[in-house]
C-alpha positions in Angstrom: -29.7 42.6 31.3 -32.1 39.6 31.4 -31.9 36.7 29.1 -35.3 35.5 27.8 -35.8 32.0 26.8 -38.9 31.0 25.0 -40.2 27.4 25.1 -43.4 26.2 23.6 -45.5 23.7 25.4 -44.5 20.7 23.3 -40.8 21.1 23.9 -41.2 21.5 27.6 -43.4 18.5 27.9 -41.1 16.3 25.8 -37.9 16.9 27.7 -38.6 14.9 30.8 -39.9 11.9 28.8 -36.9 11.9 26.4 -34.5 12.0 29.4 -36.3 9.1 31.1 -36.3 7.0 27.9 -32.6 7.7 27.3 -31.6 6.4 30.7 -33.8 3.3 30.4 -32.7 2.6 26.8 -29.0 3.0 27.7 -29.3 0.1 30.2 -31.3 -1.9 27.6 -28.7 -1.1 24.9 -25.8 -2.2 27.2 -27.6 -5.5 27.9 -28.3 -6.0 24.1 -24.6 -5.3 23.2 -23.3 -7.7 25.8 -25.7 -10.4 24.5 -24.6 -9.7 20.9 -20.9 -9.9 21.9 -21.4 -13.2 23.7 -23.4 -14.7 20.8 -20.8 -13.5 18.3 -17.9 -15.1 20.2 -19.8 -18.4 20.6 -20.5 -18.4 16.8 -16.9 -17.5 15.8 -15.4 -20.1 18.2 -17.7 -22.7 16.7 -16.3 -22.0 13.2 -12.7 -22.2 14.2 -10.5 -24.7 12.3 -8.4 -25.7 15.3 -10.0 -29.1 15.5 -8.7 -30.4 12.2 -5.7 -30.7 9.9 -6.1 -30.3 6.2 -3.5 -31.9 3.9 -3.3 -30.5 0.3 -2.4 -32.2 -2.9 -1.1 -30.6 -6.1 -3.3 -31.3 -9.1 -1.8 -31.3 -12.6 -3.8 -30.1 -15.6 -5.2 -32.7 -18.0 -3.2 -31.6 -21.0 -0.1 -29.4 -21.8 -0.2 -27.5 -25.1 2.8 -26.5 -27.1 2.9 -22.9 -28.4 5.2 -21.8 -31.3 6.1 -18.3 -32.3 8.2 -16.8 -35.1 10.0 -13.4 -34.9 11.4 -11.5 -37.9 14.0 -8.7 -38.0 15.4 -6.9 -41.1 19.1 -6.9 -41.5 19.4 -3.6 -43.3 17.5 -1.6 -40.7 19.9 -2.4 -37.9 21.9 0.6 -36.7 25.4 -0.9 -36.9 28.7 -0.2 -38.8 29.5 -3.7 -40.0 27.5 -6.5 -41.5 28.4 -8.9 -38.7 27.1 -6.4 -36.1 23.9 -6.0 -38.1 23.4 -9.8 -38.2 23.9 -10.1 -34.4 21.5 -7.2 -33.8 18.9 -8.8 -36.1 19.3 -12.1 -34.4 18.5 -10.4 -31.0 15.7 -8.4 -32.5 14.1 -11.4 -34.1 14.3 -13.3 -30.8 12.6 -10.5 -28.9 9.9 -10.3 -31.6 9.3 -14.1 -31.1 9.1 -13.7 -27.4 6.6 -10.9 -27.8 4.5 -13.2 -30.0 4.6 -15.9 -27.3 3.5 -13.4 -24.7 0.6 -12.3 -26.9 -0.5 -16.0 -27.2 -0.2 -16.6 -23.4 -1.5 -13.3 -21.9 -3.4 -11.7 -24.8 -2.9 -8.2 -26.3 -4.3 -5.0 -24.9 -5.6 -2.6 -27.5 -6.2 1.1 -27.1 -7.8 3.1 -30.0 -8.7 6.7 -30.6 -10.8 8.1 -33.4 -11.7 11.7 -34.2 -14.6 12.9 -36.3 -14.8 16.4 -37.6 -17.9 17.6 -39.6 -19.1 14.0 -39.7 -15.8 12.9 -41.4 -13.2 10.7 -39.8 -10.2 13.0 -39.4 -7.8 10.7 -37.4 -7.7 7.1 -36.3 -5.0 5.5 -34.2 -4.6 2.1 -32.6 -2.0 1.2 -30.0 -1.3 -2.4 -28.9 0.7 -3.6 -25.9 1.5 -6.9 -24.3 2.9 -7.6 -20.8 4.0 -10.8 -19.2 6.8 -13.1 -18.2 7.7 -16.1 -20.5 9.7 -18.8 -18.8 10.8 -22.1 -20.3 10.7 -21.2 -24.0 13.3 -22.9 -26.3 14.8 -21.5 -29.4 14.0 -24.1 -32.1 15.7 -22.4 -35.0 17.4 -19.1 -35.9 18.4 -18.5 -39.5 18.8 -15.7 -42.1 16.0 -15.6 -44.7 16.9 -13.2 -47.5 17.3 -9.7 -46.0 15.7 -10.8 -42.7 16.7 -12.8 -39.7 14.2 -15.3 -38.3 13.9 -16.9 -34.9 11.5 -19.7 -34.0 10.5 -20.4 -30.4 8.6 -23.1 -28.7 6.9 -23.0 -25.3 6.0 -26.4 -23.9 3.6 -26.0 -21.0 4.7 -29.2 -19.4 8.0 -27.5 -18.8 6.2 -24.3 -17.7 4.2 -26.5 -15.2 7.4 -27.9 -13.8 8.9 -24.4 -13.4 5.8 -22.9 -11.8 5.0 -25.9 -9.6 7.3 -24.6 -6.9 5.7 -21.2 -6.8 2.0 -21.2 -7.5 0.5 -24.6 -7.0 -3.2 -25.2 -7.7 -4.3 -27.5 -4.9 -7.1 -29.7 -3.8 -7.8 -31.3 -0.4 -6.1 -34.6 -0.1 -7.2 -35.5 3.5 -8.8 -33.9 6.6 -7.9 -35.3 10.0 -10.2 -34.2 12.9 -9.0 -34.1 16.4 
């Protein structure tokens, strides 16, 4: 059984020239890659920061605002057996509500809404709100009963927040650069 291979004249004449170009271009490609590698290492070593020491300085903001928040909680809605337990639960709930309000002021509130239209008439509409964040340094200014609610007032002084966060996330600027 013989195998027949058909070649047209173009493919036969192209093969030797492609092979010749491939060997020559491989040497040229190697040379070009070596030149690029040497050039890259020279450029990268020129940008190295081993020849200087940078000293950073913490920079305080120009002003520190004070935020206030008020939280409310109903006494009657608290799930407790006695009145004193309801008062304690309302105190805690009003404090949490005040912290939520502070978090809304500091971090903002994320809203998610969904509306449904059926036959060109609004059939349902819902809005969900959420807030997420960490509040440190807030002080309880007042907590008191007001009718059938309990009220807690909080204050957040950003100068105290600055002092708390200064040890963790410091905004910095260059104080001095020493070259060697």
